[in-house]
C-alpha positions as CSV (number, residue, x, y, z in Angstrom):
1,M,165.6,-197.6,-3.0
2,R,163.1,-198.6,-0.3
3,T,164.2,-199.7,3.1
4,P,162.9,-203.2,4.1
5,P,160.2,-203.1,6.9
6,K,161.5,-203.3,10.4
7,R,160.3,-206.5,12.1
8,L,160.1,-207.5,15.8
9,E,163.3,-209.6,15.4
10,D,165.0,-206.3,14.4
11,Q,164.4,-204.9,17.9
12,P,167.3,-205.2,20.4
13,L,167.1,-208.6,22.2
14,F,167.7,-208.9,25.9
15,H,169.4,-212.2,26.7
16,I,168.2,-213.1,30.3
17,T,170.8,-214.8,32.5
18,S,169.1,-214.6,35.9
19,V,165.8,-213.6,37.5
20,N,165.8,-212.9,41.3
21,V,163.1,-212.0,43.7
22,Q,164.1,-208.8,45.6
23,T,161.0,-207.9,47.7
24,V,157.7,-209.6,48.4
25,Y,154.9,-207.2,49.5
26,F,151.9,-207.9,51.7
27,D,149.5,-207.3,48.7
28,G,151.2,-210.1,46.7
29,N,153.3,-207.9,44.4
30,V,156.9,-208.9,44.0
31,D,160.0,-206.8,42.9
32,F,162.0,-208.8,40.4
33,E,165.5,-208.2,39.3
34,I,166.2,-209.5,35.8
35,R,169.8,-209.6,34.7
36,G,171.1,-210.0,31.2
37,A,172.8,-208.6,28.1
38,F,171.7,-207.0,24.9
39,D,172.7,-208.2,21.5
40,R,173.0,-204.5,20.5
41,T,172.3,-201.3,22.3
42,H,171.2,-199.0,19.5
43,G,167.8,-197.5,20.6
44,V,168.2,-198.8,24.2
45,H,168.3,-196.2,27.0
46,E,168.3,-196.4,30.7
47,G,164.9,-195.8,32.3
48,H,161.4,-196.9,31.6
49,G,160.9,-199.7,29.1
50,W,159.3,-203.0,28.2
51,L,160.3,-206.6,27.7
52,L,158.0,-208.2,25.1
53,L,157.0,-211.7,25.9
54,P,155.2,-214.3,23.7
55,Q,151.4,-214.3,23.4
56,R,151.2,-210.5,23.6
57,E,152.5,-210.4,27.2
58,S,155.0,-207.9,28.4
59,L,156.8,-206.7,31.5
60,V,157.2,-203.0,32.3
61,G,160.1,-201.8,34.3
62,D,163.2,-199.7,34.6
63,L,166.5,-200.5,32.8
64,K,169.9,-199.8,34.2
65,F,173.1,-200.6,32.4
66,L,175.7,-202.4,34.5
67,D,178.4,-202.2,31.9
68,H,177.5,-200.3,28.7
69,H,180.5,-201.6,26.8
70,A,179.6,-205.2,27.6
71,K,175.9,-204.5,27.0
72,S,175.0,-206.0,30.4
73,A,172.0,-204.6,32.1
74,L,169.5,-204.9,35.0
75,F,165.7,-204.7,34.4
76,L,163.6,-204.1,37.5
77,T,159.9,-204.9,37.4
78,A,157.1,-205.4,39.9
79,E,154.6,-208.1,39.2
80,R,152.6,-210.7,41.1
81,A,154.4,-213.4,39.1
82,I,156.5,-213.7,35.9
83,P,157.2,-216.7,33.7
84,N,160.5,-218.5,33.9
85,L,162.6,-216.3,31.6
86,K,166.1,-217.5,32.6
87,N,168.2,-218.3,29.4
88,S,165.6,-216.7,27.1
89,S,165.9,-213.8,24.8
90,V,163.1,-211.2,24.5
91,P,162.7,-208.0,22.5
92,Y,163.1,-204.7,24.3
93,L,160.9,-201.7,23.7
94,S,161.7,-198.2,24.8
95,G,159.3,-196.7,27.3
96,R,158.3,-194.1,24.7
97,W,156.0,-196.7,23.2
98,K,153.7,-199.3,24.7
99,P,153.5,-203.0,23.7
100,Y,150.1,-202.5,22.0
101,H,151.8,-200.3,19.4
102,V,154.0,-203.2,18.4
103,W,151.2,-205.8,18.5
104,M,148.7,-203.7,16.5
105,V,151.3,-203.2,13.7
106,I,152.9,-206.7,13.4
107,E,149.9,-209.0,13.9
108,P,148.2,-209.8,10.6
109,G,145.0,-210.7,12.3
110,W,144.5,-207.4,14.0
111,V,141.2,-206.0,12.8
112,W,141.1,-202.4,11.5
113,N,138.0,-200.6,10.2
114,R,138.4,-197.7,7.9
115,M,136.0,-194.9,8.8
116,L,135.3,-191.2,8.2
117,F,136.1,-189.2,11.3
118,N,133.3,-186.7,11.8
119,R,132.7,-183.8,14.2
120,G,132.5,-186.1,17.2
121,W,136.1,-187.2,16.6
122,S,137.6,-183.7,16.2
123,D,140.2,-184.1,18.9
124,E,141.4,-187.6,18.1
125,R,145.1,-188.3,17.4
126,C,146.8,-191.0,15.6
127,D,148.2,-193.6,18.1
128,I,151.5,-193.8,16.1
129,C,152.4,-190.3,14.8
130,R,150.3,-188.4,17.3
131,E,149.0,-186.0,14.5
132,R,145.5,-184.9,14.9
133,I,142.9,-186.7,12.7
134,K,140.6,-183.9,11.5
135,S,136.9,-184.1,11.0
136,G,136.2,-185.2,7.5
137,E,139.4,-187.3,7.1
138,Y,139.5,-191.0,6.9
139,G,141.4,-193.1,9.3
140,F,141.3,-196.6,11.0
141,V,139.9,-197.8,14.3
142,D,140.5,-201.2,15.9
143,R,138.3,-203.1,18.3
144,G,140.1,-201.5,21.3
145,G,139.4,-198.0,20.1
146,H,143.0,-197.3,18.9
147,K,143.0,-194.8,16.0
148,I,145.5,-194.6,13.2
149,C,145.6,-192.0,10.4
150,E,145.6,-193.1,6.8
151,R,149.3,-192.2,6.3
152,C,150.5,-194.4,9.3
153,Y,148.1,-197.2,8.3
154,G,149.6,-197.3,4.8
155,Q,153.2,-196.8,5.9
156,Y,153.4,-199.0,9.0
157,V,150.2,-201.1,9.7
158,A,149.5,-202.4,6.2
159,T,153.2,-203.3,5.7
160,H,153.7,-204.6,9.4
161,D,156.7,-202.1,9.6
162,L,158.0,-201.1,13.1
163,S,160.3,-198.4,11.8
164,F,158.2,-195.8,13.5
165,I,159.8,-196.9,16.8
166,D,163.1,-195.3,15.7
167,Q,161.7,-192.6,13.4
168,L,159.0,-190.9,15.5
């Protein structure tokens, strides 16, 4: 029996209860403290991570649990400005991945070109599984130069399946 594809809504959601300015620097950067609670903590670890915002935006920062049992946490980020996030819920992504990994898999309009990797591509690696794409093999390249092997394209990109986030 095949497992249904993992979607963005299957990622842990961080319910934001407050956003506070901590420090304003001379160069215009601001340290923000974002407090909230997760709907679930499976796959969530303290340290580097991302909050995924609408329109392919994201915030990078460091996560610290305040009360693991209550699923409450603090997300610290430094940006020039952030949108009003109070009372919103946003997907969380482990720091092992970058937001573009999510967007390139879930967005149906993301353009991929199938191509034969030749000698000039001998050291290229798949952006998802990190396996080497060998000269003479087919793979896929997007407009930003991200490369995906045929296996990952078929298993994740073509089906818009984010299960690689937990599996790889």
